[in-house]
C-alpha positions as CSV (number, residue, x, y, z in Angstrom):
1,M,-13.1,-23.8,-36.1
2,P,-14.7,-21.6,-33.4
3,S,-14.8,-25.0,-31.2
4,Q,-11.1,-25.2,-31.3
5,L,-10.2,-21.6,-30.5
6,H,-12.9,-22.3,-27.1
7,A,-11.0,-25.4,-26.4
8,T,-7.5,-24.0,-26.5
9,D,-8.5,-21.1,-24.5
10,R,-9.9,-23.1,-21.6
11,P,-6.6,-23.8,-19.8
12,W,-6.0,-20.0,-19.5
13,R,-9.0,-19.6,-17.7
14,V,-8.4,-23.0,-15.4
15,W,-5.1,-22.0,-14.1
16,P,-5.7,-18.5,-13.0
17,A,-9.1,-19.6,-11.1
18,A,-7.0,-22.2,-9.5
19,I,-4.1,-19.9,-8.4
20,I,-6.6,-17.8,-6.8
21,V,-8.4,-20.1,-4.9
22,L,-5.1,-21.8,-3.7
23,F,-3.7,-18.2,-2.5
24,V,-7.2,-17.8,-0.6
25,V,-6.9,-21.3,1.0
26,A,-3.3,-20.6,1.9
27,A,-4.2,-17.2,3.6
28,A,-7.3,-18.3,5.6
29,L,-5.2,-21.1,6.9
30,L,-2.2,-18.9,7.8
31,G,-4.5,-16.1,9.4
32,F,-7.2,-18.3,11.0
33,I,-5.5,-21.4,12.0
34,V,-1.2,-21.0,11.9
35,L,-0.9,-17.6,13.5
36,P,-3.5,-17.9,16.1
37,I,-1.8,-21.1,17.3
38,V,1.5,-19.4,17.0
39,Q,0.4,-16.3,19.0
40,G,-1.7,-18.5,21.5
41,R,1.3,-20.2,22.7
42,S,3.1,-17.2,23.7
43,A,0.3,-15.9,25.2
44,G,-0.7,-19.2,27.1
45,V,-4.0,-19.7,25.2
46,D,-4.7,-23.1,23.8
47,A,-4.9,-23.8,20.0
48,F,-8.9,-24.5,20.3
49,A,-9.2,-21.0,21.6
50,A,-6.9,-19.4,19.4
51,I,-9.0,-20.7,16.7
52,C,-12.0,-19.8,18.1
53,R,-11.1,-16.5,19.0
54,S,-9.6,-15.6,15.3
55,L,-13.2,-16.7,13.8
56,G,-14.7,-14.5,16.4
57,L,-16.6,-17.3,18.0
58,Q,-15.0,-16.6,21.4
59,A,-14.8,-13.2,23.5
60,G,-11.6,-11.8,22.5
61,S,-9.7,-10.6,25.5
62,P,-6.3,-9.9,25.6
63,A,-4.4,-13.0,26.6
64,A,-1.9,-11.1,28.5
65,R,-1.9,-8.1,30.7
66,Q,-1.9,-4.9,28.8
67,P,0.8,-2.1,30.1
68,S,-0.7,0.7,31.6
69,S,0.5,4.3,30.7
70,E,1.8,6.8,33.0
71,T,1.8,9.5,30.6
72,R,-0.3,12.4,30.7
73,A,-2.7,13.3,27.9
74,Q,-1.5,16.1,25.8
75,P,-4.2,18.6,23.8
76,V,-4.0,17.9,19.9
77,S,-5.1,21.6,19.7
78,M,-4.5,24.9,21.3
79,V,-8.3,25.9,20.9
80,A,-10.3,26.2,23.8
81,W,-14.0,26.2,23.6
82,T,-14.8,28.8,26.1
83,P,-18.4,29.9,26.6
84,Q,-17.0,33.3,26.0
85,V,-15.4,32.0,22.0
86,I,-19.1,30.0,21.5
87,D,-21.1,33.1,22.5
88,R,-18.8,35.2,20.2
89,L,-19.3,32.7,17.5
90,R,-23.1,32.7,17.9
91,H,-23.3,36.4,17.8
92,P,-20.8,37.5,15.0
93,N,-20.0,40.9,14.4
94,S,-21.2,41.7,10.8
95,Q,-20.1,44.8,10.2
96,N,-16.2,43.8,11.2
97,G,-16.5,40.7,8.9
98,A,-17.8,43.4,6.1
99,D,-14.9,45.2,6.7
100,L,-12.3,42.1,6.5
101,A,-13.9,41.3,3.3
102,A,-13.5,44.6,2.0
103,K,-10.2,44.7,2.6
104,A,-9.0,41.4,1.4
105,A,-10.9,42.4,-2.1
106,R,-8.8,45.5,-2.1
107,V,-5.6,43.5,-1.3
108,R,-6.6,41.1,-4.5
109,R,-7.3,44.3,-6.8
110,H,-4.3,46.2,-5.9
111,G,-1.6,43.6,-5.0
112,H,-0.8,45.2,-1.7
113,G,-0.7,44.4,2.0
114,I,-3.4,45.3,4.5
């Protein structure tokens, strides 16, 4: 009886494994063969060079000239790390910090603003 259970269970193990292998092979063909050839044609790269680039075997420089941008760089923050700011951070006013911490503690205890 146990050998019959094992024999009937085998197809449920083989089919999922075969489906996974099929998906991996299809994805590899699509990603490393089909797409590089199609994209390489539009960029003027031959099929062999496109496949080699997709596999990382050939240097991958852009096939087409990349557009240049005329926009100016924008700061991501308004923080300016000037020498004065760095000096103040290096030499903090501990009494001022203690006063601020005491005020914050009073606000938490009494529930009113500073």
